[in-house]
C-alpha positions, 0 to 999 in steps of 0.5 A, spaced: 500 500 500 502 506 498 500 513 501 500 519 496 500 526 498 494 530 495 496 537 494 500 542 489 504 546 494 511 544 494 511 546 502 506 540 503 511 536 499 517 537 503 513 536 509 511 529 507 518 527 504 520 529 511 515 524 514 519 518 510 512 514 508 509 518 503 511 515 496 508 520 491 503 525 489 496 527 486 494 533 483 488 536 479 486 542 476 482 545 482 489 544 486 493 547 481 488 553 481 490 554 488 497 554 488 497 559 482 503 557 478 504 554 471 502 546 472 509 544 468 513 547 474 509 545 479 509 537 477 517 538 476 518 541 483 514 535 486 517 530 482 524 533 484 522 532 492 518 525 492 520 518 490 514 516 487 509 517 482 506 524 481 500 524 477 498 530 473 490 530 471 489 532 463 484 538 462 485 540 455 478 541 451 479 536 445 481 529 445 487 531 440 489 537 445 489 532 451 493 527 448 499 533 446 498 535 454 499 528 456 505 527 452 508 534 454 507 533 461 510 526 461 516 528 458 518 532 464 520 525 467 517 519 464 519 515 469 516 518 475 510 523 472 503 519 471 497 521 468 490 522 471 484 521 466 477 523 467 473 517 466 469 517 459 469 512 453 473 517 449 478 518 454 478 511 456 480 510 448 486 515 449 488 512 455 489 505 451 493 509 447 497 512 452 498 505 456 501 502 450 506 507 450 508 505 457 505 511 460 502 510 467 495 512 467 490 513 472 482 513 471 479 519 475 472 522 476 469 515 476 463 513 479 461 506 478 463 499 477 461 498 470 466 504 469 471 501 473 471 495 468 472 498 462 478 502 465 481 495 466 480 493 459 483 500 457 489 498 461 488 503 467 494 502 472 490 505 477 482 506 478 481 513 483 474 513 486 472 519 490 469 516 496 467 522 500 464 525 494 460 518 492 457 518 499 454 525 498 452 524 491 450 517 491 449 514 498 455 510 500 462 511 498 465 505 501 461 500 498 463 503 491 470 502 493 468 495 495 464 494 488 470 497 484 475 492 488 471 486 486 471 488 479 478 490 478 480 483 481 475 479 476 478 483 470 485 480 472 489 486 469 493 488 474 489 495 475 489 497 483 485 502 487 487 508 489 482 512 494 481 519 494 476 524 496 477 522 504 476 527 509 476 524 516 481 518 519 474 514 520 473 515 512 480 513 511 479 506 515 472 505 512 476 506 505 481 501 507 477 496 509 472 496 503 478 494 499 482 501 497 489 498 496 492 505 496 490 512 498 491 519 496 490 524 502 491 532 504 497 533 508 493 535 514 489 528 514 496 525 513 498 528 520 492 527 523 492 519 522 498 519 527 494 522 533 489 520 538 487 523 545 489 517 549 496 517 545 497 524 548 495 522 555 499 516 555 505 520 552 504 525 558 503 520 563 510 517 561 513 523 561 511 525 568 513 518 570 520 519 568 521 525 571 519 522 578 
């Protein structure tokens, strides 16, 4: 299981790297807008900091432009830059060509098990369900994770499930128990996962005991 940072901020990436257990990063157009920088520069900085895959999400308006965008971004670092591709039949066709070229591709904006099946057939390396958003819009995000995991395993293509849109530690646990193989989280949630009030209390008790 790999843990990804869901952020475009270089400061977040530096902190994540310091932790020693964050592997890569995911980005999207909304996150790029927040950082207010040219996307290629952001991806370049993240690749230099993080040891694993850094995902860039395609957003150009036409299929031909998305293909050119894909090749341009992957050229930054072909061994480390991956692509997030929003799910549509047209985009899955594009992804099939890109994966044939050896490019790491993930399907995002995906909301059903039948989409997950077609993503597998198109060669997706990762399927990225939005857990919290699916709960809000469709009623049960963890159940969708479970259904997608079952479809991925049945397809037998080697695709893996990377859960996104997680807001609380409890939701993270629900996603893992439902079958998520990897997670992408904002920095504040990554930091929160290691904390618990009872842990703080126990540490304080140990400190008092040491001081006699």
